[in-house]
C-alpha positions as CSV (number, residue, x, y, z in Angstrom):
1,M,52.4,70.6,165.2
2,N,50.0,70.8,168.1
3,P,49.4,67.1,169.1
4,S,45.8,67.9,170.3
5,I,44.7,68.3,166.7
6,K,46.1,65.0,165.5
7,G,43.4,62.9,163.7
8,T,41.0,65.9,163.7
9,D,40.2,68.6,161.1
10,P,41.6,71.8,162.6
11,F,39.6,73.9,160.0
12,Q,36.2,72.4,160.6
13,G,33.6,74.9,161.6
14,I,35.9,77.9,160.9
15,S,33.9,80.9,159.5
16,G,35.1,84.2,158.2
17,T,37.1,85.3,155.2
18,L,39.7,83.5,153.1
19,E,42.3,85.8,154.7
20,N,41.3,84.4,158.1
21,L,41.7,80.9,156.8
22,A,45.1,81.7,155.4
23,D,46.2,83.0,158.8
24,R,44.8,79.8,160.4
25,I,46.8,77.6,158.1
26,S,49.9,79.6,158.8
27,E,49.3,79.3,162.5
28,F,49.2,75.5,162.4
29,L,52.1,75.0,159.9
30,K,54.3,77.8,161.3
31,C,55.1,79.2,157.9
32,P,53.9,81.9,155.4
33,I,50.8,80.9,153.3
34,T,49.5,82.2,150.0
35,I,46.2,81.1,148.4
36,E,45.8,81.5,144.6
37,D,43.0,80.8,142.1
38,A,43.6,78.4,139.2
39,N,45.2,81.2,137.1
40,H,47.7,82.3,139.8
41,R,45.9,85.4,140.9
42,L,46.4,86.0,144.6
43,L,43.2,85.5,146.7
44,A,44.6,85.6,150.2
45,Y,47.9,85.5,152.2
46,S,48.8,85.1,155.8
47,T,49.7,88.3,157.6
48,H,51.2,87.1,160.9
49,D,54.6,86.2,159.5
50,E,57.1,88.7,158.1
51,R,59.5,86.0,156.9
52,T,59.2,85.6,153.1
53,D,61.1,85.6,149.8
54,P,61.2,87.9,146.8
55,A,58.7,85.8,144.7
56,R,56.1,85.9,147.5
57,I,56.6,89.7,147.9
58,A,56.2,90.3,144.2
59,T,53.0,88.2,144.2
60,I,51.5,90.1,147.1
61,I,52.4,93.5,145.6
62,G,51.1,92.6,142.1
63,R,48.2,90.5,143.4
64,R,49.3,87.8,141.0
65,V,52.2,85.5,140.6
66,P,54.8,87.2,138.3
67,E,55.0,85.7,134.8
68,K,58.6,84.8,135.1
69,V,57.8,82.7,138.2
70,I,55.0,80.9,136.4
71,N,57.2,80.2,133.4
72,S,59.9,78.7,135.6
73,L,57.4,76.6,137.5
74,W,56.2,75.2,134.2
75,K,59.8,74.4,133.0
76,E,60.6,72.7,136.3
77,G,57.5,70.5,136.0
78,V,55.9,71.9,139.2
79,I,52.6,73.2,137.7
80,P,52.2,70.1,135.4
81,A,52.6,68.0,138.5
82,L,50.0,70.1,140.4
83,L,47.6,69.6,137.5
84,E,47.9,65.8,137.9
85,T,47.5,65.2,141.6
86,D,45.8,66.5,144.8
87,E,48.8,65.4,146.9
88,P,51.3,68.1,148.2
89,I,54.3,68.8,145.9
90,R,57.7,69.8,147.2
91,V,59.2,72.7,145.2
92,K,62.9,73.3,145.5
93,K,64.2,76.8,145.6
94,I,65.0,78.6,142.3
95,D,67.4,81.4,143.1
96,E,67.1,83.1,139.7
97,I,63.5,84.1,140.3
98,G,63.8,84.6,144.1
99,L,61.8,81.5,144.9
100,G,62.5,79.7,148.2
101,N,61.6,76.1,149.2
102,R,57.9,75.5,149.2
103,I,55.2,72.9,149.5
104,A,52.3,73.4,147.1
105,I,48.9,71.7,146.9
106,S,46.2,72.1,144.3
107,I,42.5,72.4,145.3
108,W,40.1,70.2,143.2
109,K,36.5,69.9,142.4
110,N,35.9,66.7,140.6
111,K,38.5,66.9,137.7
112,E,39.0,70.6,137.8
113,V,41.7,72.6,139.7
114,L,40.1,75.5,141.5
115,G,43.3,77.0,143.0
116,Y,46.5,76.4,145.0
117,I,47.9,76.8,148.5
118,W,51.6,77.6,148.8
119,A,53.5,77.1,152.1
120,L,56.9,78.7,152.2
121,E,59.4,76.7,154.2
122,I,61.6,79.1,156.2
123,D,63.4,77.5,159.2
124,Q,62.6,73.9,158.5
125,S,60.9,71.5,156.1
126,L,57.3,70.5,156.7
127,K,56.9,67.0,158.1
128,D,54.5,64.3,157.0
129,N,51.9,65.2,159.7
130,D,52.2,68.9,158.4
131,L,51.3,67.7,154.9
132,E,48.2,66.0,156.3
133,I,47.2,69.4,157.8
134,L,47.8,71.0,154.4
135,K,45.5,68.5,152.7
136,K,42.8,69.3,155.2
137,A,43.4,73.0,154.6
138,A,42.8,72.4,150.9
139,K,39.4,71.0,151.6
140,A,38.5,74.0,153.7
141,V,39.7,76.5,151.0
142,K,37.7,74.6,148.4
143,N,34.4,75.8,149.8
144,H,35.5,79.4,149.6
145,L,36.7,79.0,146.0
146,L,33.4,77.4,145.0
147,Q,31.5,80.5,146.2
148,L,33.9,82.7,144.3
149,Q,33.4,80.6,141.1
150,T,29.6,80.9,141.4
151,R,29.7,84.7,141.6
152,K,32.2,84.7,138.7
153,N,29.9,82.6,136.4
154,I,27.0,85.1,137.0
155,N,29.2,88.0,136.0
156,D,30.6,86.2,132.9
157,E,27.1,86.0,131.5
158,G,26.9,89.8,131.5
159,Y,30.4,90.2,130.0
160,Q,29.6,87.8,127.1
161,E,26.4,89.6,126.2
162,L,28.2,93.0,126.1
163,F,31.1,91.7,124.1
164,W,28.9,90.2,121.4
165,Q,26.9,93.4,121.2
166,L,30.2,95.2,120.6
167,L,31.5,92.7,118.0
168,T,28.3,92.8,116.0
169,G,27.7,96.5,116.2
170,H,24.5,96.4,118.2
171,L,25.9,99.0,120.5
172,N,27.0,101.9,118.3
173,T,27.0,105.0,120.5
174,T,29.7,106.0,123.0
175,E,27.1,106.8,125.6
176,D,25.4,103.4,125.4
177,I,28.7,101.6,125.5
178,I,30.0,103.5,128.5
179,N,26.7,102.9,130.4
180,K,27.1,99.1,129.7
181,F,30.7,99.1,131.0
182,N,29.7,101.1,134.1
183,K,26.9,98.6,134.8
184,L,29.5,95.8,134.9
185,Q,31.8,98.0,136.9
186,I,34.5,97.9,134.2
187,K,36.5,101.0,133.2
188,P,36.3,101.5,129.4
189,P,39.8,101.4,127.9
190,S,41.3,104.4,126.2
191,L,42.9,102.2,123.6
192,I,41.4,99.0,122.3
193,S,41.9,96.3,119.7
194,T,40.3,93.0,118.8
195,L,42.5,89.9,118.5
196,V,41.5,86.6,117.0
197,F,43.2,83.3,117.4
198,R,42.1,80.5,115.0
199,F,42.6,76.9,116.1
200,P,42.8,74.0,113.7
201,T,39.8,72.3,115.3
202,E,36.7,73.4,117.2
203,I,37.6,74.7,120.7
204,D,36.4,72.2,123.3
205,Q,36.1,72.5,127.1
206,K,39.6,71.2,127.7
207,I,41.2,73.8,125.3
208,E,39.0,76.5,126.8
209,K,40.6,75.9,130.2
210,Q,44.1,76.0,128.7
211,I,43.3,79.2,126.9
212,F,41.8,80.8,130.0
213,Y,44.9,79.9,132.0
214,I,47.2,81.7,129.5
215,L,45.0,84.7,129.3
216,K,44.9,85.1,133.1
217,T,48.6,84.6,133.6
218,T,49.8,86.9,130.8
219,Q,51.2,90.3,131.8
220,Q,51.8,91.5,128.2
221,I,48.4,93.0,127.5
222,R,45.2,93.8,129.3
223,V,42.5,91.3,128.3
224,I,39.1,92.9,128.9
225,F,36.8,90.3,127.3
226,H,37.2,87.0,125.7
227,T,34.7,84.7,123.8
228,F,34.7,81.7,121.5
229,D,33.2,81.1,118.1
230,C,33.7,77.6,116.8
231,T,37.4,77.5,116.0
232,D,38.0,81.1,117.0
233,L,39.1,82.7,120.3
234,I,38.2,86.4,120.2
235,L,39.7,88.9,122.6
236,L,39.1,92.6,123.4
237,A,42.3,93.9,124.7
238,A,44.2,97.1,125.6
239,P,48.0,97.6,125.2
240,L,50.1,98.2,128.2
241,T,52.0,101.0,126.3
242,Q,50.3,103.8,124.6
243,G,49.6,103.0,121.0
244,A,52.2,100.2,120.8
245,H,50.8,97.4,118.6
246,G,54.0,95.6,119.3
247,D,52.4,94.6,122.7
248,F,49.8,92.7,120.7
249,I,52.2,91.1,118.3
250,N,54.4,89.9,121.1
251,F,51.4,88.5,122.9
252,I,50.2,86.6,119.7
253,L,53.7,85.0,119.4
254,T,53.8,84.1,123.1
255,F,50.3,82.7,123.0
256,Q,51.1,80.5,120.0
257,R,54.3,79.3,121.7
258,L,52.7,78.5,125.0
259,M,49.8,76.6,123.5
260,Q,52.3,74.5,121.7
261,E,54.9,74.0,124.5
262,R,52.5,73.6,127.4
263,F,49.5,71.9,125.9
264,E,50.7,70.5,122.6
265,V,48.2,72.5,120.6
266,H,49.8,73.3,117.2
267,R,49.0,75.5,114.2
268,V,47.2,78.3,116.0
269,R,47.0,81.4,113.9
270,G,46.7,84.9,115.4
271,S,45.7,88.3,114.2
272,C,45.0,91.8,115.4
273,G,42.8,94.6,114.2
274,T,43.7,98.3,114.3
275,I,44.2,100.0,117.7
276,Y,41.4,102.5,118.2
277,E,40.6,105.1,120.8
278,S,36.8,104.5,120.7
279,C,34.9,101.4,121.7
280,V,32.5,102.2,118.9
281,K,35.3,100.9,116.6
282,I,35.3,97.4,118.1
283,E,33.2,95.9,115.4
284,K,35.6,97.4,112.8
285,S,38.7,96.1,114.6
286,Y,37.1,92.6,114.7
287,K,36.5,92.6,111.0
288,E,40.0,93.7,110.4
289,A,41.4,90.9,112.5
290,L,39.3,88.4,110.5
291,A,40.6,90.0,107.3
292,V,44.2,89.4,108.4
293,L,43.5,85.7,109.0
294,D,41.8,85.5,105.6
295,I,44.8,87.0,103.8
296,K,47.3,84.9,105.8
297,E,45.4,81.8,104.6
298,K,45.6,82.9,101.0
299,F,49.3,84.1,101.1
300,P,50.9,82.0,103.9
301,E,54.5,82.6,102.9
302,E,54.2,86.2,102.0
303,T,52.4,87.2,105.2
304,K,53.8,84.7,107.7
305,S,55.3,87.6,109.8
306,I,52.3,89.8,109.5
307,Y,49.7,89.9,112.4
308,Y,48.5,93.5,112.6
309,Y,46.0,94.8,110.1
310,Q,47.9,98.0,109.4
311,D,50.9,96.0,108.4
312,L,49.1,94.2,105.5
313,G,50.0,96.9,103.0
314,I,48.6,96.1,99.5
315,Y,47.0,92.9,100.8
316,Q,44.3,95.1,102.3
317,F,43.2,96.2,98.9
318,L,43.5,93.1,96.7
319,E,39.8,92.1,96.9
320,A,38.7,95.6,95.9
321,I,41.3,95.8,93.0
322,L,40.2,92.3,91.8
323,E,36.6,93.5,91.7
324,K,37.6,96.5,89.6
325,R,39.7,94.3,87.3
326,R,36.7,92.0,86.7
327,D,34.4,94.9,86.0
328,D,36.8,96.4,83.5
329,G,37.7,93.1,81.9
330,Y,41.4,94.0,82.5
331,E,44.3,91.6,81.9
332,N,47.9,92.6,82.4
333,Q,49.5,92.0,79.0
334,S,53.1,91.8,80.4
335,L,52.1,88.9,82.7
336,K,50.2,87.3,79.9
337,K,53.3,87.3,77.6
338,L,55.5,85.9,80.4
339,R,52.9,83.1,81.2
340,E,52.6,82.1,77.6
341,Y,56.3,82.1,77.1
342,D,56.9,79.9,80.2
343,Q,54.2,77.4,79.0
344,K,55.7,77.2,75.5
345,H,59.4,77.0,76.5
346,N,59.2,75.4,79.9
347,T,60.9,78.3,81.6
348,E,60.2,80.0,85.0
349,F,60.3,83.7,84.2
350,L,57.0,84.5,85.9
351,P,57.7,82.8,89.2
352,T,61.2,84.4,89.1
353,L,59.6,87.8,88.7
354,E,57.3,87.2,91.7
355,V,60.1,86.2,94.0
356,Y,62.2,89.1,92.8
357,L,59.4,91.6,93.7
358,D,58.7,89.8,97.0
359,K,62.4,90.3,97.9
360,D,62.2,94.1,97.1
361,S,64.4,93.7,94.0
362,N,67.3,92.3,96.1
363,I,69.5,90.2,93.8
364,N,71.2,88.2,96.5
365,E,68.1,87.4,98.4
366,T,66.2,86.4,95.3
367,A,69.0,84.2,94.0
368,K,69.3,82.5,97.4
369,T,65.5,81.8,97.6
370,L,65.5,80.4,94.0
371,H,68.7,78.4,94.6
372,I,70.4,79.9,91.5
373,H,73.5,81.9,90.9
374,A,73.2,85.7,90.8
375,N,74.4,85.7,87.2
376,T,71.6,83.3,86.2
377,L,69.1,85.6,87.9
378,N,70.4,88.6,86.0
379,Y,70.0,86.7,82.8
380,R,66.5,85.8,83.7
381,L,65.6,89.4,84.6
382,K,67.0,90.6,81.3
383,R,64.8,88.1,79.4
384,I,61.8,89.1,81.6
385,T,62.1,92.7,80.6
386,E,62.4,91.8,76.9
387,I,59.6,89.3,76.8
388,G,57.2,91.2,79.0
389,Q,58.3,94.6,77.9
390,I,58.7,95.6,81.5
391,N,60.9,98.4,82.9
392,L,62.0,97.0,86.3
393,K,63.5,100.4,87.2
394,D,60.0,102.1,87.0
395,P,58.4,101.8,90.5
396,N,54.9,102.4,89.0
397,Q,55.3,99.4,86.7
398,K,56.7,97.2,89.4
399,I,53.9,98.0,91.9
400,T,51.2,97.3,89.2
401,I,52.8,94.1,88.2
402,Y,53.3,93.0,91.8
403,I,49.6,93.6,92.6
404,D,48.4,91.8,89.4
405,I,50.7,88.8,90.2
406,K,49.0,88.4,93.6
407,I,45.5,88.9,92.2
408,E,46.1,86.3,89.6
409,K,47.4,83.9,92.2
410,I,44.2,84.1,94.2
411,K,42.1,83.9,91.1
412,N,43.8,80.8,90.0
413,K,43.3,79.2,93.4
414,G,39.6,80.3,93.4
415,L,40.1,82.1,96.7
416,L,38.2,85.3,95.7
């Protein structure tokens, strides 16, 4: 370190861009520097030093820290540590992800982390006086990040207004929607879907920050807009592969896991509306995502692996069928006979039939679920066909009975 700067602030009075500041920090510490925002998007990096490692190269090329690097830093306790202190943190190399030895420091405003500075140790480790320089650098970078945050907050107001107009159907022509997107300098996506995550309690400011962190560090989908509604996180997103709703399902599962593992937020439920080619369909996709959550609440076991509206199958139509049944005064006589027999003789033929149909008439799977022998199950099925006068080899009868079992289930619970 240059002894002439000892006890002084080498960054005081420096003007210019964040890139100039990154170069200045690199000049004093004699090592490559990167500056990121709180969500690990690259803001600036020093350009006067070609020495680097694969993780830094990937960050510069992608303009963000690769997801695998972020995950490793969480597992190693680096990011949790940076979220607890404004002191420099030593990061040991992780060969599996191409990460060399580093010193990292988080940049704070009050109790909020605005971003990070990463100093890559190439030839030698930084000394204590170098770490003091890094702390002063963090204060200098803070002013730049506060300016960026102010501009971001102004833009967010316009994003929120547009997103709610789309969710509520107040923008319903392609021309109006495209004009709004262009005004915010956003390219309208060619494929879109609405995702909804329902939290067990109302989303507070702390959870908002945790959510925002995951959204900005994910590389599984393209998140265009996000907003909050009491206990719901609502996203407008585009898949990274053409028409692949699997991108969204994988993201839902990842989001739930990360909220639990990193922030101890449990029981988050996720859903996804149909993927559409037109932004005019955003309101429809939103309603579909809400419908998935509604059905998952009514049939948690049957739909525990369903997240996408198009995968709901008959559950999409249960409410409409129930309404028709009520209008017609219809009652399934086969189910009535089985129910009355069970009540009179203390048997379980009707629950057995439901599990059998849930398991697509698979004897072994049904017996395993009911914890009975296959021979016992075959006997029950024989009695079910006799008592209910049901032909279990007739797909039309089986589908009708299956639907009516599910409708009766939600009627009895008062869910519809």
